[in-house]
Backbone as CSV, one residue per row, in Angstrom:
resi,resn,N_x,N_y,N_z,CA_x,CA_y,CA_z,C_x,C_y,C_z
1,MET,0.852,-1.175,0.000,0.000,0.000,0.000,0.891,1.228,0.000
2,THR,0.805,2.030,-1.063,1.538,3.282,-1.147,0.551,4.420,-0.979
3,ILE,0.701,5.155,0.104,-0.196,6.263,0.399,0.605,7.551,0.323
4,GLU,0.060,8.525,-0.374,0.690,9.838,-0.496,-0.108,10.835,0.324
5,TYR,0.613,11.685,1.054,0.020,12.723,1.890,0.401,14.071,1.310
6,GLU,-0.598,14.933,1.126,-0.325,16.218,0.496,-0.956,17.352,1.294
7,TRP,-0.108,18.298,1.734,-0.553,19.517,2.407,-1.177,20.434,1.361
8,ARG,-2.375,20.896,1.628,-3.129,21.764,0.731,-3.306,21.130,-0.652
9,GLY,-3.538,19.822,-0.646,-3.748,19.099,-1.892,-5.052,19.494,-2.562
10,ASP,-5.155,19.171,-3.836,-6.366,19.468,-4.582,-7.531,18.709,-3.957
11,VAL,-8.645,19.412,-3.779,-9.822,18.820,-3.143,-10.925,18.663,-4.172
12,ASP,-11.392,17.447,-4.330,-12.551,17.148,-5.156,-13.745,17.058,-4.209
13,ASP,-14.693,17.975,-4.348,-15.821,18.028,-3.422,-16.587,16.710,-3.339
14,ASP,-16.842,16.074,-4.474,-17.593,14.819,-4.461,-16.846,13.736,-3.695
15,ALA,-15.542,13.625,-3.921,-14.750,12.606,-3.235,-14.694,12.874,-1.739
16,LEU,-14.521,14.137,-1.346,-14.452,14.453,0.082,-15.810,14.291,0.740
17,ASN,-16.883,14.656,0.063,-18.216,14.431,0.629,-18.480,12.942,0.824
18,ALA,-18.070,12.121,-0.118,-18.250,10.673,-0.001,-17.410,10.101,1.147
19,LEU,-16.148,10.530,1.252,-15.279,10.062,2.347,-15.852,10.488,3.693
20,HIS,-16.274,11.724,3.795,-16.840,12.243,5.038,-18.079,11.436,5.436
21,ALA,-18.966,11.172,4.497,-20.176,10.393,4.771,-19.825,8.975,5.203
22,ASP,-18.899,8.348,4.500,-18.476,6.983,4.831,-17.791,6.943,6.190
23,GLY,-16.923,7.897,6.436,-16.159,7.900,7.680,-16.961,8.261,8.910
24,PHE,-17.941,9.150,8.756,-18.736,9.593,9.899,-20.123,8.971,9.931
25,GLY,-20.448,8.128,8.944,-21.701,7.388,8.964,-22.950,8.232,8.793
26,HIS,-22.926,9.137,7.850,-24.119,9.933,7.558,-24.301,10.002,6.048
27,PRO,-25.466,10.417,5.590,-25.667,10.537,4.137,-24.722,11.579,3.537
28,ALA,-24.346,11.370,2.298,-23.478,12.323,1.607,-24.202,13.652,1.441
29,THR,-23.442,14.717,1.554,-23.974,16.064,1.374,-23.366,16.665,0.117
30,ALA,-23.720,17.894,-0.157,-23.157,18.614,-1.306,-22.332,19.794,-0.801
31,THR,-21.512,19.573,0.213,-20.695,20.634,0.786,-19.666,21.110,-0.233
32,ASP,-19.521,22.409,-0.345,-18.503,23.006,-1.204,-17.220,23.119,-0.375
33,TRP,-16.523,21.994,-0.237,-15.311,21.939,0.594,-14.237,22.884,0.089
34,ARG,-14.060,22.930,-1.202,-12.998,23.762,-1.767,-13.159,25.216,-1.321
35,ALA,-14.354,25.768,-1.443,-14.594,27.159,-1.028,-14.422,27.307,0.475
36,ARG,-14.955,26.357,1.240,-14.849,26.423,2.700,-13.391,26.403,3.151
37,LEU,-12.614,25.507,2.592,-11.218,25.386,2.995,-10.424,26.641,2.643
38,HIS,-10.626,27.138,1.444,-9.877,28.328,1.029,-10.286,29.563,1.819
39,ARG,-11.512,29.583,2.325,-12.003,30.726,3.082,-11.573,30.687,4.548
40,HIS,-11.491,29.480,5.159,-11.332,29.394,6.607,-10.102,28.646,7.105
41,SER,-9.357,28.029,6.248,-8.326,27.105,6.714,-6.916,27.586,6.451
42,LEU,-6.042,27.248,7.380,-4.609,27.416,7.163,-4.166,26.412,6.102
43,GLY,-4.673,25.215,6.231,-4.337,24.152,5.287,-5.146,22.909,5.579
44,TRP,-4.848,21.861,4.869,-5.498,20.578,5.026,-4.552,19.543,4.458
45,VAL,-4.798,18.311,4.834,-3.972,17.212,4.326,-4.898,16.189,3.690
46,CYS,-4.560,15.784,2.492,-5.268,14.721,1.783,-4.363,13.489,1.744
47,ALA,-4.926,12.343,2.046,-4.216,11.067,1.909,-4.837,10.330,0.729
48,ARG,-3.986,9.916,-0.200,-4.482,9.221,-1.390,-3.725,7.910,-1.586
49,GLU,-4.488,6.918,-1.978,-3.917,5.623,-2.336,-4.349,5.328,-3.765
50,ASP,-3.385,5.194,-4.660,-3.678,4.977,-6.081,-4.651,6.030,-6.608
51,GLY,-4.489,7.266,-6.163,-5.318,8.380,-6.622,-6.634,8.557,-5.895
52,ALA,-7.044,7.551,-5.119,-8.324,7.628,-4.406,-8.126,8.293,-3.048
53,LEU,-9.023,9.204,-2.687,-8.970,9.881,-1.399,-9.370,8.905,-0.301
54,ILE,-8.430,8.622,0.626,-8.717,7.689,1.721,-8.586,8.342,3.091
55,GLY,-8.141,9.606,3.132,-8.020,10.299,4.411,-7.947,11.799,4.214
56,PHE,-8.347,12.516,5.261,-8.392,13.974,5.185,-8.372,14.553,6.590
57,VAL,-7.720,15.684,6.735,-7.821,16.478,7.961,-7.745,17.948,7.568
58,ASN,-8.555,18.754,8.230,-8.610,20.198,8.013,-7.874,20.886,9.163
59,VAL,-7.120,21.931,8.860,-6.428,22.720,9.877,-6.912,24.165,9.764
60,ALA,-7.848,24.523,10.632,-8.328,25.908,10.710,-7.340,26.682,11.578
61,TRP,-7.461,28.013,11.578,-6.541,28.779,12.418,-7.108,30.137,12.763
62,ASP,-6.444,30.806,13.671,-6.875,32.130,14.118,-6.136,33.241,13.389
63,GLY,-5.327,32.921,12.412,-4.542,33.915,11.696,-3.238,34.254,12.390
64,GLY,-2.961,33.578,13.493,-1.752,33.851,14.264,-1.057,32.580,14.693
65,LEU,-1.050,32.327,15.991,-0.260,31.233,16.551,-1.032,29.941,16.803
66,HIS,-2.358,29.986,16.681,-3.174,28.830,17.039,-3.812,28.194,15.810
67,ALA,-3.608,26.884,15.651,-4.237,26.098,14.593,-5.110,25.031,15.255
68,PHE,-6.138,24.601,14.548,-7.145,23.716,15.115,-7.447,22.574,14.150
69,VAL,-7.369,21.355,14.641,-7.654,20.163,13.845,-9.168,19.961,13.783
70,LEU,-9.673,19.786,12.570,-11.099,19.522,12.344,-11.257,18.444,11.283
71,ASP,-12.363,17.739,11.359,-12.789,16.830,10.286,-11.796,15.724,9.960
72,THR,-11.059,15.235,10.938,-10.151,14.113,10.677,-10.978,12.890,10.293
73,VAL,-10.694,12.347,9.130,-11.442,11.181,8.676,-10.540,10.273,7.844
74,VAL,-10.670,8.983,8.101,-9.966,7.954,7.334,-11.012,6.953,6.861
75,ALA,-10.896,6.536,5.616,-11.827,5.533,5.081,-11.808,4.307,5.989
76,PRO,-12.971,3.762,6.308,-13.023,2.622,7.229,-12.092,1.470,6.864
77,HIS,-11.911,1.180,5.584,-11.055,0.062,5.184,-9.566,0.350,5.357
78,ARG,-9.191,1.574,5.715,-7.782,1.931,5.925,-7.475,2.341,7.366
79,ARG,-8.441,2.190,8.253,-8.214,2.556,9.646,-7.309,1.536,10.336
80,SER,-6.660,1.983,11.410,-5.765,1.145,12.220,-4.520,0.717,11.455
81,ASN,-4.128,1.507,10.466,-2.911,1.233,9.691,-1.957,2.416,9.689
82,GLY,-2.186,3.399,10.581,-1.290,4.544,10.676,-1.637,5.713,9.779
83,VAL,-2.702,5.602,8.993,-3.074,6.677,8.075,-3.470,7.928,8.863
84,GLY,-4.292,7.769,9.882,-4.726,8.918,10.678,-3.561,9.611,11.355
85,ALA,-2.664,8.845,11.941,-1.498,9.432,12.603,-0.613,10.166,11.593
86,ALA,-0.469,9.613,10.395,0.322,10.287,9.366,-0.355,11.576,8.900
87,LEU,-1.681,11.567,8.801,-2.414,12.793,8.476,-2.133,13.882,9.503
88,LEU,-2.207,13.512,10.794,-1.991,14.493,11.860,-0.542,14.962,11.905
89,ALA,0.406,14.092,11.616,1.812,14.500,11.565,2.026,15.515,10.445
90,ALA,1.419,15.268,9.283,1.538,16.212,8.171,0.841,17.531,8.505
91,ALA,-0.282,17.468,9.208,-0.984,18.685,9.633,-0.122,19.489,10.594
92,ALA,0.520,18.809,11.530,1.410,19.493,12.480,2.586,20.123,11.742
93,ASP,3.152,19.409,10.780,4.257,19.968,9.985,3.814,21.225,9.239
94,GLY,2.620,21.186,8.642,2.109,22.340,7.913,1.867,23.534,8.820
95,ALA,1.294,23.288,9.996,1.050,24.367,10.952,2.372,24.934,11.474
96,ARG,3.327,24.063,11.730,4.656,24.500,12.199,5.336,25.361,11.135
97,ALA,5.257,24.945,9.880,5.873,25.698,8.788,5.232,27.081,8.628
98,ALA,3.968,27.211,9.047,3.265,28.500,8.989,3.509,29.324,10.254
99,HIS,4.420,28.855,11.099,4.825,29.539,12.327,3.763,29.551,13.406
100,CYS,2.854,28.574,13.380,1.920,28.418,14.487,2.685,27.839,15.676
101,ALA,2.270,28.197,16.869,2.908,27.696,18.086,2.097,26.585,18.743
102,TRP,0.815,26.484,18.397,-0.072,25.531,19.056,-0.979,24.867,18.037
103,LEU,-1.169,23.558,18.211,-2.136,22.818,17.408,-3.136,22.203,18.375
104,HIS,-4.384,22.631,18.294,-5.446,22.205,19.204,-6.297,21.124,18.551
105,VAL,-6.872,20.274,19.397,-7.851,19.301,18.909,-8.829,18.999,20.037
106,ASP,-10.072,18.790,19.683,-11.004,18.197,20.633,-11.582,16.963,19.963
107,PHE,-12.066,16.032,20.775,-12.460,14.742,20.237,-13.376,14.031,21.212
108,GLU,-14.033,13.007,20.719,-14.868,12.160,21.557,-13.971,11.230,22.372
109,GLU,-14.476,10.808,23.514,-13.690,10.019,24.473,-13.057,8.775,23.848
110,HIS,-13.768,8.089,22.961,-13.215,6.853,22.391,-11.988,7.100,21.501
111,LEU,-11.740,8.360,21.133,-10.574,8.696,20.308,-9.356,9.118,21.129
112,ARG,-9.478,9.111,22.445,-8.373,9.505,23.336,-7.072,8.759,23.018
113,PRO,-7.068,7.426,22.905,-5.808,6.733,22.609,-5.186,7.161,21.276
114,PHE,-6.019,7.417,20.285,-5.509,7.853,18.990,-4.796,9.200,19.117
115,TYR,-5.466,10.196,19.654,-4.876,11.535,19.703,-3.717,11.637,20.690
116,PHE,-3.816,10.971,21.824,-2.741,11.077,22.819,-1.584,10.120,22.521
117,ALA,-1.856,8.854,22.337,-0.777,7.880,22.159,-0.221,7.869,20.728
118,ALA,-1.102,7.836,19.742,-0.639,7.706,18.354,-0.162,9.021,17.749
119,CYS,-0.745,10.146,18.191,-0.446,11.430,17.543,0.368,12.388,18.407
120,GLY,0.531,12.095,19.683,1.396,12.921,20.527,0.770,14.159,21.130
121,PHE,-0.557,14.299,21.043,-1.192,15.426,21.719,-1.091,15.228,23.225
122,GLU,-1.077,16.324,23.954,-1.063,16.277,25.417,-2.386,16.764,25.957
123,GLN,-2.772,16.200,27.087,-4.033,16.584,27.710,-3.919,17.984,28.312
124,THR,-4.952,18.784,28.107,-5.027,20.126,28.681,-6.415,20.333,29.267
125,THR,-6.561,21.403,29.984,-7.878,21.810,30.446,-8.471,22.734,29.393
126,ALA,-9.689,22.484,29.010,-10.344,23.310,28.002,-11.810,23.451,28.376
127,GLY,-12.477,24.322,27.699,-13.896,24.535,27.945,-14.676,24.464,26.651
128,LEU,-15.977,24.260,26.777,-16.827,24.099,25.618,-18.233,24.538,25.969
129,ILE,-18.866,25.242,25.090,-20.288,25.559,25.200,-20.978,24.954,23.998
130,ALA,-21.949,24.091,24.230,-22.737,23.530,23.138,-23.725,24.602,22.678
131,LEU,-23.711,24.896,21.389,-24.580,25.953,20.852,-25.731,25.374,20.044
């Protein structure tokens, strides 16, 4: 399996909508990812195997020192093979190259081992308001 990871790679809306639906278990939408990413993101990482999109992570930012991981998704048939960790490593490299000092992530409890053990995030105190 040869997987290529690309910072700010070309985004095909249909492929990303399909991956997002498959990865998060919801019906496919018609999200205009390309416009959204170019409007709000520092960057993103696409993982491709033989040209097919099998992983994605979005890196939003505050325009300064803080970057935020969003929408991490790996195709179900490629999970538990290091694809997600490689996506996050490439995201961290991209944020570091943009001179960000912090990369933030929030996640559901079952993803704790992935983000802490596999990706190297450290636990912090944070707050959240559900809107």
